DSSP file (Angstrom, degrees, kcal/mol; ACC not computed):
  #  RESIDUE AA STRUCTURE BP1 BP2  ACC     N-H-->O    O-->H-N    N-H-->O    O-->H-N    TCO  KAPPA ALPHA  PHI   PSI    X-CA   Y-CA   Z-CA
    1    1 A M              0   0    0      0, 0.0     2,-0.2     0, 0.0     0, 0.0   0.000 360.0 360.0 360.0 130.7    0.0    0.0    0.0
    2    2 A A        -     0   0    0      1,-0.1     2,-0.3     0, 0.0     0, 0.0  -0.509 360.0-115.5 -77.6 140.0    1.4    3.4   -1.0
    3    3 A E        -     0   0    0     -2,-0.2     2,-0.3     1,-0.1    -1,-0.1  -0.546  27.0-127.5 -74.9 136.0    2.0    5.9    1.8
    4    4 A T        -     0   0    0     -2,-0.3     2,-0.3     1,-0.0    -1,-0.1  -0.668  22.2-154.7 -86.1 137.9   -0.1    9.0    1.6
    5    5 A V        -     0   0    0     -2,-0.3    49,-0.0    52,-0.2    52,-0.0  -0.832  27.2 -98.1-112.1 152.5    1.6   12.4    1.7
    6    6 A A        -     0   0    0     -2,-0.3    34,-0.1     1,-0.1    33,-0.1  -0.421  31.1-128.4 -65.4 140.9    0.3   15.7    2.9
    7    7 A P  S    S+     0   0    0      0, 0.0    52,-3.0     0, 0.0    53,-2.2   0.792  92.1  55.1 -63.5 -27.8   -0.9   17.8   -0.1
    8    8 A R  E     -ab  39  60A   0     30,-1.8    32,-2.9    51,-0.2     2,-0.4  -0.911  64.0-172.1-113.0 133.1    1.2   20.8    1.1
    9    9 A L  E     -ab  40  61A   0     51,-2.2    53,-2.7    -2,-0.4     2,-0.5  -0.986   2.1-169.3-120.9 129.8    4.9   20.8    1.9
   10   10 A I  E     -ab  41  62A   0     30,-2.6    32,-2.6    -2,-0.4     2,-0.5  -0.985   5.1-167.1-118.7 124.6    6.7   23.8    3.5
   11   11 A I  E     -ab  42  63A   0     51,-2.8    53,-3.1    -2,-0.5     2,-0.5  -0.946   5.7-157.5-116.2 117.8   10.4   23.7    3.6
   12   12 A G  E     -ab  43  64A   0     30,-3.0    32,-2.2    -2,-0.5     2,-0.4  -0.826  11.4-162.7 -95.3 127.5   12.3   26.2    5.7
   13   13 A I  E     +a   44   0A   0     51,-3.1    11,-0.7    -2,-0.5    53,-0.5  -0.915  33.8  90.5-114.3 133.3   15.9   26.9    4.6
   14   14 A G        -     0   0    0     30,-2.1     8,-0.2    -2,-0.4    32,-0.1  -0.785  63.5-100.5 157.7 163.8   18.5   28.5    6.8
   15   15 A N    >   -     0   0    0      6,-0.3     3,-2.1    -2,-0.2     6,-0.2  -0.911  18.6-157.8-111.2 111.1   21.3   28.2    9.4
   16   16 A P  T 3  S+     0   0    0      0, 0.0     3,-0.4     0, 0.0     6,-0.2   0.674  91.7  63.7 -60.0 -15.8   20.3   29.0   12.9
   17   17 A S  T 3  S+     0   0    0      1,-0.2   108,-3.5     4,-0.1   109,-0.3   0.492  93.5  65.9 -84.2  -5.2   23.9   29.8   13.8
   18   18 A R  S X  S-     0   0    0     -3,-2.1     3,-2.2     1,-0.3    -1,-0.2  -0.357  96.5-122.5-121.8  52.1   24.0   32.8   11.3
   19   19 A G  G >  S+     0   0    0    107,-1.4     3,-1.9    -3,-0.4    -1,-0.3  -0.219  94.0  13.7  56.9-123.2   21.6   35.4   12.7
   20   20 A D  G >  S+     0   0    0    101,-3.3     3,-1.8   107,-0.3    -1,-0.3   0.615 110.6  81.1 -66.2 -15.3   18.9   36.3   10.3
   21   21 A D  G X  S+     0   0    0     -3,-2.2     3,-0.6   100,-0.4     4,-0.3   0.672  80.0  71.4 -62.6 -16.2   19.7   33.3    8.1
   22   22 A A  G <>  +     0   0    0     -3,-1.9     4,-2.9    -8,-0.2     5,-0.3   0.496  66.4 101.6 -75.9  -4.4   17.6   31.3   10.6
   23   23 A L  H <> S+     0   0    0     -3,-1.8     4,-1.8     1,-0.2    -1,-0.2   0.822  79.3  49.7 -56.6 -36.6   14.4   32.9    9.3
   24   24 A G  H <> S+     0   0    0    -11,-0.7     4,-1.7    -3,-0.6    -1,-0.2   0.940 115.3  41.6 -66.5 -47.7   13.4   29.9    7.3
   25   25 A S  H  > S+     0   0    0     -4,-0.3     4,-2.0     1,-0.2    -2,-0.2   0.840 113.4  54.0 -71.9 -32.0   13.9   27.4   10.2
   26   26 A L  H  X S+     0   0    0     -4,-2.9     4,-2.2     2,-0.2    -1,-0.2   0.885 105.4  54.0 -65.6 -38.9   12.3   29.8   12.7
   27   27 A C  H  X S+     0   0    0     -4,-1.8     4,-2.4    -5,-0.3    -2,-0.2   0.937 108.9  48.3 -59.3 -47.2    9.2   30.0   10.4
   28   28 A I  H  X S+     0   0    0     -4,-1.7     4,-2.4     1,-0.2    -2,-0.2   0.903 108.6  54.7 -61.0 -41.8    8.9   26.2   10.5
   29   29 A E  H  X S+     0   0    0     -4,-2.0     4,-0.9     1,-0.2    -1,-0.2   0.924 111.4  44.5 -56.9 -45.8    9.3   26.2   14.3
   30   30 A R  H  < S+     0   0    0     -4,-2.2     4,-0.5     1,-0.2     3,-0.3   0.867 112.3  51.0 -71.4 -36.1    6.4   28.6   14.6
   31   31 A L  H >X>S+     0   0    0     -4,-2.4     3,-1.3     1,-0.2     4,-0.5   0.849 100.7  64.6 -71.1 -32.5    4.2   26.8   12.1
   32   32 A Q  H ><5S+     0   0    0     -4,-2.4     3,-1.2     1,-0.3    -1,-0.2   0.871  96.5  57.3 -53.7 -38.8    4.8   23.5   14.0
   33   33 A K  T 3<5S+     0   0    0     -4,-0.9    -1,-0.3    -3,-0.3    -2,-0.2   0.733  99.4  59.6 -67.7 -22.3    3.0   24.9   17.0
   34   34 A L  T <45S-     0   0    0     -3,-1.3    -1,-0.3    -4,-0.5    -2,-0.2   0.606  94.0-142.3 -84.0 -11.2   -0.1   25.5   14.8
   35   35 A Q  T <<5 -     0   0    0     -3,-1.2    -3,-0.1    -4,-0.5    -2,-0.1   0.947  23.7-153.0  47.9  59.0   -0.5   21.8   13.9
   36   36 A L    > < -     0   0    0     -5,-0.5     3,-0.9     1,-0.1    -1,-0.2  -0.384   9.3-121.5 -66.2 132.1   -1.5   22.7   10.3
   37   37 A P  T 3  S+     0   0    0      0, 0.0    -1,-0.1     0, 0.0     3,-0.1  -0.448  89.2   8.3 -72.5 150.5   -3.8   20.1    8.6
   38   38 A D  T 3  S+     0   0    0      1,-0.2   -30,-1.8    -2,-0.1     2,-0.4   0.758 105.5 114.5  54.7  31.6   -2.7   18.5    5.4
   39   39 A T  E <   -a    8   0A   0     -3,-0.9     2,-0.4   -32,-0.2   -30,-0.2  -0.995  49.9-160.4-135.8 130.1    0.7   20.1    5.7
   40   40 A E  E     -a    9   0A   0    -32,-2.9   -30,-2.6    -2,-0.4     2,-0.4  -0.905  13.9-154.5-106.6 140.0    4.2   18.6    6.2
   41   41 A L  E     +a   10   0A   0     -2,-0.4     2,-0.3   -32,-0.2   -30,-0.2  -0.941  16.1 172.6-117.7 133.2    6.9   20.8    7.5
   42   42 A L  E     -a   11   0A   0    -32,-2.6   -30,-3.0    -2,-0.4     2,-0.3  -0.954   9.1-167.3-135.0 155.7   10.7   20.3    6.9
   43   43 A T  E     +a   12   0A   0     -2,-0.3     2,-0.3   -32,-0.2   -30,-0.2  -0.995  13.5 158.6-142.6 147.0   13.7   22.4    7.6
   44   44 A D  E     -a   13   0A   0    -32,-2.2   -30,-2.1    -2,-0.3     3,-0.1  -0.979  49.6-111.4-160.0 162.1   17.3   22.2    6.5
   45   45 A F  S    S-     0   0    0     -2,-0.3     2,-0.3     1,-0.2   -30,-0.1   0.845 100.4 -10.9 -68.6 -31.3   20.4   24.4    6.2
   46   46 A Q  S    S-     0   0    0    -33,-0.1    -1,-0.2   -32,-0.1     2,-0.2  -0.978  82.8 -86.4-158.7 160.7   20.1   24.2    2.4
   47   47 A L        -     0   0    0     45,-0.4    45,-2.0    -2,-0.3     2,-0.3  -0.533  39.4-163.5 -73.5 140.8   18.2   22.4   -0.3
   48   48 A Q    >   -     0   0    0     -2,-0.2     3,-1.8    43,-0.2     4,-0.1  -0.851  33.0-112.2-119.6 157.4   19.6   19.1   -1.5
   49   49 A I  G >  S+     0   0    0     -2,-0.3     3,-2.0     1,-0.3     4,-0.2   0.800 110.6  73.0 -58.9 -28.9   18.8   17.2   -4.7
   50   50 A E  G >  S+     0   0    0      1,-0.3     3,-1.7     2,-0.2     4,-0.5   0.675  75.5  80.9 -61.3 -18.6   17.2   14.5   -2.6
   51   51 A Y  G X>  +     0   0    0     -3,-1.8     4,-0.8     1,-0.3     3,-0.5   0.660  69.5  82.3 -63.7 -15.0   14.3   16.8   -1.9
   52   52 A V  G X4 S+     0   0    0     -3,-2.0     3,-0.5     1,-0.2     4,-0.5   0.823  88.0  55.7 -58.3 -28.3   12.9   15.9   -5.3
   53   53 A L  G X4 S+     0   0    0     -3,-1.7     3,-0.8     1,-0.2    -1,-0.2   0.835 100.9  56.9 -73.4 -31.7   11.5   12.7   -3.6
   54   54 A D  G <4 S+     0   0    0     -3,-0.5    -1,-0.2    -4,-0.5    -2,-0.2   0.671  99.0  62.2 -73.0 -14.6    9.7   14.9   -1.0
   55   55 A L  G X< S+     0   0    0     -4,-0.8     3,-1.8    -3,-0.5    -1,-0.2   0.695  77.2 112.5 -78.7 -20.8    7.9   16.7   -3.9
   56   56 A L  T <  S+     0   0    0     -3,-0.8     3,-0.1    -4,-0.5    -3,-0.0  -0.289  86.3   6.2 -62.4 131.5    6.2   13.5   -5.1
   57   57 A G  T 3  S+     0   0    0      1,-0.3    -1,-0.3     2,-0.0     2,-0.2   0.519  97.0 132.1  79.1   5.7    2.4   13.5   -4.6
   58   58 A R    <   -     0   0    0     -3,-1.8    -1,-0.3     1,-0.1   -50,-0.2  -0.582  45.7-162.7 -90.7 151.9    2.2   17.1   -3.4
   59   59 A K  S    S+     0   0    0    -52,-3.0    52,-1.9     1,-0.3     2,-0.3   0.678  81.1  16.2 -95.4 -27.3   -0.2   19.7   -4.7
   60   60 A E  E     -bc   8 111A   0    -53,-2.2   -51,-2.2    50,-0.2     2,-0.4  -0.999  56.8-170.1-150.3 142.3    1.9   22.6   -3.3
   61   61 A V  E     -bc   9 112A   0     50,-2.7    52,-1.9    -2,-0.3     2,-0.5  -0.998   7.3-165.9-130.5 138.3    5.3   23.3   -2.0
   62   62 A I  E     -bc  10 113A   0    -53,-2.7   -51,-2.8    -2,-0.4     2,-0.5  -0.987   6.3-156.3-125.2 122.1    6.4   26.5   -0.3
   63   63 A F  E     -bc  11 114A   0     50,-2.8    52,-3.2    -2,-0.5     2,-0.5  -0.850   7.8-163.9 -96.5 131.3   10.1   27.4    0.2
   64   64 A V  E     +bc  12 115A   0    -53,-3.1   -51,-3.1    -2,-0.5     2,-0.3  -0.972  21.7 152.7-117.6 127.6   10.8   29.8    3.0
   65   65 A D  E     - c   0 116A   0     50,-2.2    52,-2.8    -2,-0.5     2,-0.2  -0.976  44.0-102.6-149.9 158.4   14.2   31.4    3.1
   66   66 A A  E     - c   0 117A   0    -53,-0.5     2,-0.4   -45,-0.3    52,-0.2  -0.569  30.9-148.1 -78.3 148.6   16.0   34.6    4.4
   67   67 A A  E     - c   0 118A   0     50,-2.9    52,-3.1    -2,-0.2     3,-0.0  -0.986  10.0-159.8-119.4 125.6   16.8   37.2    1.8
   68   68 A A  S    S+     0   0    0     -2,-0.4     2,-0.3    50,-0.2    -1,-0.1   0.677  81.8  11.5 -76.6 -16.5   19.9   39.4    2.2
   69   69 A S  S    S+     0   0    0      2,-0.0     2,-0.2     3,-0.0    50,-0.1  -0.884  90.5  69.0-146.2 177.1   18.4   42.1   -0.1
   70   70 A G  S    S-     0   0    0     -2,-0.3    -3,-0.0    48,-0.1     5,-0.0  -0.616  81.4  -6.7 108.2-167.3   15.1   42.9   -1.7
   71   71 A A  S    S-     0   0    0     -2,-0.2    47,-0.2     1,-0.0    -4,-0.1  -0.257  75.5 -98.8 -68.0 148.8   11.8   44.1   -0.6
   72   72 A E  S    S+     0   0    0      1,-0.2    45,-0.1    45,-0.1    -1,-0.0  -0.888  94.6   8.4-109.1 146.1   10.9   44.4    3.1
   73   73 A P  S    S-     0   0    0      0, 0.0    45,-2.0     0, 0.0     2,-0.3  -0.983 125.2 -48.9 -84.0 -15.4    9.4   42.8    5.0
   74   74 A Y  E     -D  117   0A   0     43,-0.2     2,-0.4    64,-0.1    43,-0.2  -0.972  39.0-126.1-165.2 168.0    9.2   39.8    2.6
   75   75 A T  E     -D  116   0A   0     41,-2.1    41,-2.2    -2,-0.3     2,-0.4  -0.971  21.2-172.1-123.0 147.9    8.4   38.8   -1.0
   76   76 A F  E     +D  115   0A   0     -2,-0.4     2,-0.3    39,-0.2    39,-0.2  -0.979  23.9 133.1-138.9 122.4    5.9   36.0   -1.8
   77   77 A G  E     -D  114   0A   0     37,-1.8    37,-2.8    -2,-0.4     2,-0.1  -0.984  51.7 -77.3-162.9 171.6    5.5   34.7   -5.3
   78   78 A T  E     -D  113   0A   0     -2,-0.3     2,-0.4    35,-0.2    35,-0.3  -0.375  37.3-145.7 -74.9 153.3    5.2   31.7   -7.6
   79   79 A L        -     0   0    0     33,-2.3    33,-0.5    -2,-0.1     2,-0.3  -0.945   5.8-152.3-117.7 140.1    8.2   29.7   -8.7
   80   80 A A        -     0   0    0     -2,-0.4     2,-0.4    31,-0.1    19,-0.2  -0.830  30.9-100.7-110.0 151.8    8.7   28.1  -12.0
   81   81 A A        +     0   0    0     -2,-0.3     2,-0.3    17,-0.2    15,-0.2  -0.570  53.3 163.8 -68.5 125.0   10.8   25.0  -12.8
   82   82 A Q        -     0   0    0     13,-1.8    17,-0.2    -2,-0.4    18,-0.1  -0.911  33.0-131.5-151.0 118.4   14.0   26.3  -14.3
   83   83 A A        +     0   0    0     -2,-0.3     2,-0.3    16,-0.1    13,-0.1  -0.427  36.0 159.5 -67.9 142.8   17.3   24.4  -14.6
   84   84 A D    >   -     0   0    0     -2,-0.1     3,-0.9     9,-0.1     4,-0.1  -0.870  55.2 -90.7-147.5-177.4   20.4   26.2  -13.5
   85   85 A H  G >  S+     0   0    0     -2,-0.3     3,-1.4     1,-0.2     4,-0.1   0.485 102.5  90.2 -79.1  -2.0   23.9   25.1  -12.4
   86   86 A S  G >  S+     0   0    0      1,-0.3     3,-1.8     2,-0.2    -1,-0.2   0.750  71.4  72.0 -68.4 -21.4   23.0   24.8   -8.8
   87   87 A V  G <  S+     0   0    0     -3,-0.9    -1,-0.3     1,-0.3    -2,-0.1   0.700  98.6  49.0 -68.3 -15.7   22.1   21.1   -9.3
   88   88 A T  G <  S+     0   0    0     -3,-1.4    -1,-0.3     3,-0.1    -2,-0.2   0.294 106.0  73.8-102.7   9.7   25.8   20.3   -9.6
   89   89 A S  S <  S-     0   0    0     -3,-1.8    -3,-0.0     2,-0.2     3,-0.0  -0.499  97.0 -95.7-111.4-176.2   26.7   22.2   -6.5
   90   90 A H  S    S+     0   0    0     -2,-0.2     2,-0.4     1,-0.1   -41,-0.1   0.816 109.9  42.2 -70.0 -34.0   26.4   21.7   -2.8
   91   91 A A  S    S-     0   0    0    -43,-0.1     2,-0.4    -5,-0.0    -2,-0.2  -0.959  75.9-147.8-121.0 135.8   23.1   23.7   -2.5
   92   92 A V        -     0   0    0    -45,-2.0   -45,-0.4    -2,-0.4    -5,-0.1  -0.807  15.4-125.4-105.0 140.5   20.3   23.6   -5.0
   93   93 A S     >  -     0   0    0     -2,-0.4     4,-2.4     1,-0.1     5,-0.2  -0.499  24.6-117.7 -76.9 152.1   18.0   26.5   -5.8
   94   94 A P  H  > S+     0   0    0      0, 0.0     4,-2.1     0, 0.0     5,-0.2   0.911 115.2  50.8 -58.6 -40.3   14.2   25.9   -5.4
   95   95 A S  H  > S+     0   0    0      1,-0.2     4,-2.1     2,-0.2   -13,-1.8   0.895 111.1  48.3 -64.7 -38.2   13.6   26.5   -9.2
   96   96 A A  H  > S+     0   0    0      2,-0.2     4,-2.7     1,-0.2    -1,-0.2   0.880 108.8  53.7 -68.6 -37.1   16.3   24.0  -10.1
   97   97 A L  H  X S+     0   0    0     -4,-2.4     4,-2.5     2,-0.2    -2,-0.2   0.903 108.9  49.8 -59.8 -42.7   14.9   21.5   -7.6
   98   98 A L  H  X S+     0   0    0     -4,-2.1     4,-2.2     2,-0.2    -2,-0.2   0.923 112.0  47.5 -62.0 -45.6   11.5   21.9   -9.4
   99   99 A A  H  X S+     0   0    0     -4,-2.1     4,-2.1   -17,-0.2    -2,-0.2   0.881 112.6  48.5 -64.8 -39.8   13.1   21.3  -12.8
  100  100 A T  H  X S+     0   0    0     -4,-2.7     4,-3.0     2,-0.2     5,-0.3   0.901 109.4  53.8 -67.4 -40.0   15.0   18.3  -11.6
  101  101 A S  H  X S+     0   0    0     -4,-2.5     4,-2.9     2,-0.2     6,-0.4   0.904 108.7  48.4 -57.4 -44.3   11.8   16.9  -10.0
  102  102 A Q  H  X S+     0   0    0     -4,-2.2     4,-1.3     1,-0.2     5,-0.2   0.914 114.5  46.4 -62.7 -43.0   10.0   17.3  -13.4
  103  103 A Q  H  < S+     0   0    0     -4,-2.1    -2,-0.2     2,-0.2    -1,-0.2   0.924 121.7  34.9 -66.9 -45.9   12.9   15.5  -15.2
  104  104 A I  H  < S+     0   0    0     -4,-3.0    -2,-0.2     1,-0.2    -3,-0.2   0.913 122.9  42.3 -78.4 -44.6   13.2   12.6  -12.7
  105  105 A N  H  < S-     0   0    0     -4,-2.9    -3,-0.2    -5,-0.3    -1,-0.2   0.644 100.2-131.8 -83.6 -15.7    9.6   12.2  -11.7
  106  106 A G  S  < S+     0   0    0     -4,-1.3     2,-0.3    -5,-0.3    -4,-0.1   0.613  73.3  71.9  80.0  13.4    8.3   12.5  -15.2
  107  107 A H  S    S-     0   0    0     -6,-0.4    -1,-0.2    -5,-0.2    -2,-0.2  -0.952  93.0 -69.6-150.2 170.4    5.5   15.0  -14.5
  108  108 A L        -     0   0    0     -2,-0.3     3,-0.1     1,-0.1    -9,-0.1  -0.317  53.4-116.4 -63.3 142.2    5.0   18.6  -13.6
  109  109 A P        -     0   0    0      0, 0.0     3,-0.1     0, 0.0    -1,-0.1  -0.224  41.1 -84.4 -71.9 169.8    6.1   19.6  -10.1
  110  110 A P        -     0   0    0      0, 0.0   -50,-0.2     0, 0.0   -51,-0.1  -0.187  60.4 -74.7 -66.2 165.4    3.6   20.8   -7.6
  111  111 A N  E     -c   60   0A   0    -52,-1.9   -50,-2.7    -3,-0.1     2,-0.4  -0.431  63.1-157.4 -57.3 135.3    2.5   24.5   -7.5
  112  112 A A  E     -c   61   0A   0    -33,-0.5   -33,-2.3   -52,-0.2     2,-0.3  -0.930  18.6-178.8-129.5 145.0    5.5   26.2   -5.9
  113  113 A Y  E     -cD  62  78A   0    -52,-1.9   -50,-2.8    -2,-0.4     2,-0.5  -0.954  16.8-143.8-136.8 153.2    6.0   29.5   -4.0
  114  114 A L  E     -cD  63  77A   0    -37,-2.8   -37,-1.8    -2,-0.3     2,-0.7  -0.991   5.8-166.5-121.2 125.3    9.0   31.3   -2.5
  115  115 A L  E     -cD  64  76A   0    -52,-3.2   -50,-2.2    -2,-0.5     2,-0.7  -0.928  12.7-171.6-106.7 102.0    8.5   33.2    0.7
  116  116 A A  E     -cD  65  75A   0    -41,-2.2   -41,-2.1    -2,-0.7     2,-0.5  -0.869   6.3-158.5-100.8 109.7   11.7   35.3    1.0
  117  117 A I  E     -cD  66  74A   0    -52,-2.8   -50,-2.9    -2,-0.7   -43,-0.2  -0.782  22.7-116.8 -94.3 125.9   11.9   37.1    4.4
  118  118 A R  E     -c   67   0A   0    -45,-2.0     2,-0.2    -2,-0.5   -50,-0.2  -0.426  38.2-179.1 -67.7 126.5   14.2   40.1    4.5
  119  119 A G        -     0   0    0    -52,-3.1     3,-0.1    -2,-0.2  -100,-0.0  -0.749  19.1-172.8-120.6 168.7   17.1   39.7    6.8
  120  120 A Y        +     0   0    0      1,-0.3     2,-0.5    -2,-0.2    -1,-0.1   0.591  67.4  53.7-135.9 -27.9   20.0   42.0    7.7
  121  121 A S        +     0   0    0      1,-0.1  -101,-3.3     6,-0.1  -100,-0.4  -0.964  47.0 158.1-128.7 115.2   22.6   40.3    9.9
  122  122 A F        +     0   0    0     -2,-0.5     2,-0.1  -103,-0.2  -103,-0.1   0.210  27.9 127.9-125.3  13.4   24.1   37.0    8.7
  123  123 A E  S >  S-     0   0    0      1,-0.1     3,-2.2     4,-0.1     2,-0.1  -0.407  70.9 -90.4 -75.2 149.6   27.4   36.6   10.5
  124  124 A L  T 3  S+     0   0    0      1,-0.3  -106,-0.2  -106,-0.2    -1,-0.1  -0.390 114.7  16.3 -56.8 125.6   28.3   33.4   12.4
  125  125 A G  T 3  S+     0   0    0   -108,-3.5    -1,-0.3     1,-0.3  -107,-0.2   0.325  91.1 139.2  91.5  -7.4   27.1   33.8   16.0
  126  126 A D    <   -     0   0    0     -3,-2.2  -107,-1.4  -109,-0.3    -1,-0.3  -0.359  48.2-131.2 -65.8 149.4   24.8   36.7   15.3
  127  127 A A        -     0   0    0   -109,-0.1  -107,-0.3     1,-0.1     2,-0.2  -0.539  40.8 -78.3 -90.8 167.9   21.4   36.7   17.0
  128  128 A L        -     0   0    0   -109,-0.3    -1,-0.1    -2,-0.2     2,-0.1  -0.473  53.6-121.8 -63.5 130.2   18.2   37.3   15.1
  129  129 A S     >  -     0   0    0     -2,-0.2     4,-2.1    -8,-0.2     5,-0.2  -0.436  13.3-120.5 -77.2 153.8   17.8   41.0   14.5
  130  130 A A  H  > S+     0   0    0      1,-0.2     4,-2.0     2,-0.2     5,-0.2   0.897 113.5  50.9 -61.8 -41.3   14.8   42.8   15.8
  131  131 A Q  H  > S+     0   0    0      1,-0.2     4,-2.3     2,-0.2    -1,-0.2   0.875 109.4  50.0 -63.9 -38.4   13.8   44.0   12.3
  132  132 A A  H  > S+     0   0    0      2,-0.2     4,-2.6     1,-0.2    -1,-0.2   0.872 108.0  54.1 -67.8 -36.8   14.1   40.4   10.9
  133  133 A A  H  X S+     0   0    0     -4,-2.1     4,-1.9     2,-0.2    -2,-0.2   0.900 109.3  48.0 -62.9 -42.0   11.9   39.2   13.8
  134  134 A D  H  X S+     0   0    0     -4,-2.0     4,-2.0     2,-0.2    -2,-0.2   0.928 112.0  50.1 -62.8 -45.1    9.2   41.8   12.8
  135  135 A N  H  X S+     0   0    0     -4,-2.3     4,-2.7     1,-0.2    -2,-0.2   0.894 107.5  53.9 -62.0 -39.0    9.5   40.7    9.2
  136  136 A L  H  X S+     0   0    0     -4,-2.6     4,-2.7     1,-0.2    -1,-0.2   0.925 106.8  51.0 -60.3 -44.5    9.1   37.1   10.2
  137  137 A A  H  X S+     0   0    0     -4,-1.9     4,-1.7     1,-0.2    -1,-0.2   0.907 113.1  45.6 -60.0 -41.4    5.9   37.8   12.0
  138  138 A Q  H  X S+     0   0    0     -4,-2.0     4,-2.0     2,-0.2    -1,-0.2   0.872 111.6  52.1 -70.8 -36.8    4.5   39.6    9.0
  139  139 A A  H  X S+     0   0    0     -4,-2.7     4,-2.3     2,-0.2    -2,-0.2   0.894 107.9  51.6 -65.9 -39.7    5.6   36.8    6.6
  140  140 A I  H  X S+     0   0    0     -4,-2.7     4,-2.4     2,-0.2    -1,-0.2   0.902 108.0  52.4 -63.5 -41.1    3.9   34.2    8.8
  141  141 A A  H  X S+     0   0    0     -4,-1.7     4,-2.0     1,-0.2    -1,-0.2   0.906 110.6  47.7 -59.9 -41.8    0.7   36.2    8.7
  142  142 A R  H  X S+     0   0    0     -4,-2.0     4,-2.3     2,-0.2    -2,-0.2   0.887 111.5  50.2 -67.4 -38.0    0.9   36.3    4.9
  143  143 A L  H  X S+     0   0    0     -4,-2.3     4,-2.5     2,-0.2    -2,-0.2   0.880 108.4  53.3 -64.9 -39.9    1.6   32.6    4.7
  144  144 A D  H  X S+     0   0    0     -4,-2.4     4,-2.0     2,-0.2    -2,-0.2   0.894 109.3  48.7 -61.8 -43.7   -1.4   32.0    7.0
  145  145 A R  H  X S+     0   0    0     -4,-2.0     4,-2.4     2,-0.2    -2,-0.2   0.920 110.6  50.8 -61.5 -45.1   -3.6   34.0    4.5
  146  146 A H  H  X S+     0   0    0     -4,-2.3     4,-2.6     1,-0.2     5,-0.2   0.929 109.9  49.3 -62.0 -45.3   -2.3   32.1    1.6
  147  147 A M  H  X S+     0   0    0     -4,-2.5     4,-1.3     1,-0.2    -1,-0.2   0.887 111.5  49.3 -63.1 -38.4   -3.0   28.7    3.2
  148  148 A A  H  X S+     0   0    0     -4,-2.0     4,-0.9     2,-0.2    -1,-0.2   0.884 112.3  48.7 -66.8 -38.7   -6.5   29.9    4.1
  149  149 A E  H  < S+     0   0    0     -4,-2.4     3,-0.2     1,-0.2    -2,-0.2   0.904 114.5  44.0 -66.9 -42.4   -7.1   31.0    0.5
  150  150 A T  H  < S+     0   0    0     -4,-2.6    -1,-0.2     1,-0.2    -2,-0.2   0.662 107.1  59.8 -81.4 -15.8   -5.8   27.8   -1.1
  151  151 A A  H  <        0   0    0     -4,-1.3    -1,-0.2    -5,-0.2    -2,-0.2   0.783 360.0 360.0 -75.9 -28.5   -7.7   25.6    1.3
  152  152 A A     <        0   0    0     -4,-0.9    -1,-0.2    -3,-0.2    -2,-0.1   0.452 360.0 360.0 -69.6 360.0  -11.0   27.1    0.2
């Protein structure tokens, strides 16, 4: 009998030892407390090619990561499958993971989104900055709205 997977997967990416780089994993920690239905939560320091297996059977995947530049407090948007050179490196981009999933799994990847939360301090040993903590709270509220909209 095949194992059933949750229709939604949220992957938090980041290093908790590098200040605001922890935003992705902190987001997952906070979401775990909500016990979201039909949702699996994962966290890692960086995406690996093996995550293509975690995309199987999903309707939606959301990648959550810190952004060193860009809009504040966050950006949230759709991702397309797009091959790049990251699949041959140590860390894989979300778009390249989607493209690899399509190639390996033989079908279109799930609907995909990137929630990029603006961070400011990324040095080893830094604590989460106050502004990044505020951005995280706003990003989680946006994610909450998205999940409510897509559940309906």
